[in-house]
C-alpha positions in Angstrom: 0.1 0.1 0.0 1.5 3.6 -1.2 1.0 6.5 0.5 -1.3 7.6 -1.7 -3.5 4.7 -0.9 -2.2 5.3 3.2 -3.7 9.2 3.0 -6.9 8.4 1.1 -7.7 6.4 3.9 -6.8 9.0 6.0 -9.2 11.5 4.8 -11.5 8.7 4.2 -11.8 8.2 7.6 -11.2 11.8 8.5 -14.8 12.4 6.9 -16.0 9.8 8.2 -16.0 10.9 11.8 -16.7 14.1 10.9 -20.0 12.7 9.9 -20.2 10.6 12.7 -20.4 14.0 15.0 -22.7 15.6 12.9 -24.9 13.1 13.2 -24.6 12.3 16.2 -25.1 16.1 17.5 -28.5 15.4 15.3 -29.6 12.7 17.4 -29.1 15.1 20.6 -30.5 17.6 19.8 -33.8 16.0 17.8 -34.5 13.7 21.5 -34.2 17.3 23.1 -36.4 19.5 21.3 -38.5 16.2 21.2 -37.9 15.8 25.1 -39.0 19.8 25.6 -41.9 19.9 23.8 -43.9 16.4 26.1 -42.2 18.5 29.1 -44.0 21.6 27.7 -46.9 19.8 26.5 -47.6 18.2 30.2 -47.6 21.1 31.9 -49.3 23.5 30.1 -52.2 20.4 31.2 -51.6 20.0 34.7 -51.6 23.3 35.0 -55.3 23.0 33.6 -56.5 20.4 36.0 -55.3 22.1 39.3 -58.1 24.8 38.2 -59.8 22.4 37.2 -59.5 20.8 40.4 -59.6 23.8 42.7 -62.7 24.9 41.2 -64.8 25.9 43.8 -68.4 24.9 42.0 -69.8 22.1 42.7 -72.9 21.2 41.7 -75.4 20.1 44.0 -76.5 17.0 41.0 -78.4 15.0 43.9 -80.8 18.5 45.5 -80.5 20.6 48.0 -79.0 19.2 51.1 -76.4 16.5 49.2 -73.6 19.4 49.6 -73.4 18.4 53.4 -72.5 14.8 52.9 -70.0 13.6 52.7 -70.5 11.0 50.4 -71.4 12.9 48.3 -68.2 15.7 48.7 -65.7 12.7 48.3 -67.3 11.4 45.3 -68.1 15.1 43.6 -63.6 15.0 44.2 -63.2 11.7 43.0 -64.7 13.0 40.3 -62.4 15.3 39.9 -58.9 13.6 40.7 -59.1 11.3 37.8 -57.9 13.2 35.1 -55.6 15.5 38.0 -54.2 12.1 38.2 -53.1 10.8 34.7 -51.2 14.8 33.6 -49.7 13.9 36.8 -48.3 11.3 35.7 -48.4 12.4 32.3 -45.9 15.0 33.9 -44.2 12.4 36.3 -42.6 10.8 33.7 -41.5 13.9 31.4 -40.0 15.8 33.8 -37.6 12.0 34.5 -37.1 12.2 30.2 -35.9 16.2 30.6 -33.6 15.3 33.5 -31.9 13.0 31.0 -30.4 15.9 30.1 -30.9 18.6 32.6 -30.6 17.9 35.3 -31.1 19.2 38.9 -31.5 22.3 36.5 -35.0 21.1 35.6 -35.6 18.7 38.6 -35.5 21.1 40.4 -38.1 22.9 38.8 -40.4 19.9 38.1 -39.5 19.1 41.8 -41.7 22.4 43.7 -45.1 21.7 40.7 -44.7 17.8 42.7 -44.4 19.3 45.6 -47.7 21.6 45.1 -49.8 18.7 43.6 -48.8 16.4 47.4 -49.8 19.5 48.9 -53.2 19.9 47.4 -53.3 16.1 47.4 -53.2 16.9 51.5 -54.9 19.2 51.9 -58.1 17.6 50.1 -57.7 14.5 52.9 -58.2 17.2 55.7 -61.1 18.8 54.2 -62.9 15.8 53.7 -62.0 15.6 56.3 -63.2 17.9 58.6 -66.7 17.4 56.8 -66.6 14.1 57.8 -66.9 15.5 61.9 -69.3 18.0 60.6 -66.5 20.9 60.8 -65.0 19.3 64.2 -61.7 19.5 62.9 -61.4 22.7 61.7 -63.2 24.9 64.6 -61.5 25.5 66.9 -58.9 26.5 64.3 -60.0 29.2 62.6 -56.9 29.9 60.3 -56.3 26.8 59.6 -59.2 26.1 58.0 -58.5 28.5 56.0 -55.4 27.8 54.7 -56.9 24.1 54.1 -59.8 25.7 52.4 -58.2 27.8 49.8 -55.7 25.3 49.1 -58.5 23.4 47.9 -60.5 25.6 46.2 -60.2 28.7 44.2 -60.6 32.0 46.3 -61.2 34.0 42.3 -61.4 36.8 44.8 -57.6 36.9 45.5 -54.5 35.0 45.5 -53.9 32.8 48.9 -50.4 31.4 50.0 -51.3 28.2 48.1 -52.6 30.2 44.5 -48.5 32.1 45.6 -47.3 29.2 45.6 -48.6 26.8 42.9 -48.3 30.1 40.4 -44.9 30.3 41.1 -43.1 26.2 40.6 -45.3 26.7 36.9 -43.9 29.8 36.2 -40.5 29.5 37.3 -40.5 25.6 35.1 -42.2 27.6 31.6 -39.5 29.5 32.3 -36.4 27.4 31.9 -38.3 25.1 29.2 -38.5 28.2 27.5 -34.5 29.1 28.4 -34.5 25.6 27.3 -35.9 26.3 23.7 -33.7 29.0 23.2 -30.4 27.1 23.6 -31.7 24.1 21.4 -32.9 26.4 18.8 -31.6 30.0 19.2 -34.1 33.2 19.7 -33.7 34.1 15.8 -35.3 30.3 14.7 -37.9 31.0 17.8 -38.9 34.9 17.6 -39.0 33.8 13.8 -41.5 31.2 14.9 -43.7 32.9 16.8 -44.2 35.4 14.4 -45.5 32.4 12.5 -47.8 31.6 14.8 -49.0 35.2 15.5 -49.4 36.1 12.0 -51.2 32.6 11.4 -53.3 33.8 14.2 -54.3 36.9 12.5 
């Protein structure tokens, strides 16, 4: 084998290696893109489910007086929590997938949302226990009772402590997802896509 043949093999290997690096980079970018999009969608769905499950309107489907029946309350909340639980499972799954790429920086944000979900679950249980006890659980601690109620339900008047915590958790996560998107695609690409979306809406 002469020097020319050796040089051709070396050059071919170099181009093949560079091509492989480009392919690997494209594959990683593709998977990051999928992770960001999936988690963003799961985040939006879960945020909507928080609003639905905390809706302070309880429809009296079985006639007057049934709203004071703890069994009716339990049934009502059980129906609300079914889609919420599904949305939470989806969120957790996509959060774990995102951690593969961004580790603690994304986990810190998704954990805050999941802690809010757990606080809401616990508060709902305390609220139902109080209904079962005919209001006795909150009787001697009205502030605690108010805190539980404003966690379980949106007041619609002013933001509760839980409202603030929940909104901050989602806002921080969404901000982090936007930051990842900018790193993957660049701000110019995202601006162009936003223009296209706005034009289509108009």
